N, C-alpha and C positions, 0 to 999 in steps of 0.2 A: 209640651211640658216645660215648665220654667225651672231654671237652675236654682237650687237653694244654697249656693255657695256664698260664703260671707267674706272671705279674705281676698284682697286684690291679687295675690299670687295665684291662688287656685282658680279665680275667675279668669285670669289671663291664660292660665294653662288650658282651661276648658275652651276658651275662645281661639286658642292657637290650633286646636284640632280641626281637621277638615269637617265641614258641615255634615258630610255623609256619615261620619262615625261618632259625632258628639254624643248622641243619645246612647250609643252602645257603651261608652266609657264614662258616662255621667256618674253612675253608682260607684265606680272605682275611684273617681276623683273626689266625690263626696266623702267616701270612706277615708281616703288619704288626708283630706282636710280635717276630718274629725280626729284622726290619729295625731296629726300635727298639733292641733289645738289642745288635745289631751296631754301630749308630751310637754308643751309649753306651760300648761297649768301645773303639771307635776314639778317641773323645774322651778317655777315660781314658788310653789309651796315648800319645796326642799330648801330653797334659798332663804325664805322667811323663817323656817324652822331652824336653820343653821344660825341665823342672826339672833333668834330668840335664845337659843342655847348658849351662844357666845355671851350674850348679855347676862344670862342667868348665872353663868360660872365665872364671869370676869371679876377680878379683884379691883377694889377702888384704887384709882391712880391719884396719888397725892405726893406732896414733898416727902422725900425719904431722908432720914438721917444717915450721915456717913458713919455713925458709931453704933 
């Protein structure tokens, strides 16, 4: 059975396991990778939303009069 891992970190984690237990833990490592990727995507989406809201509610910055 081939590993479906995509990220270097999780591939290395899988490869670091002893050969005799790799298949036993493959599903757990794949699940951890999916969770990691989902959290990363959620973080990116929240960051983009925060930036969009900041641009939406920002006031124009221009020269201001002292009077």
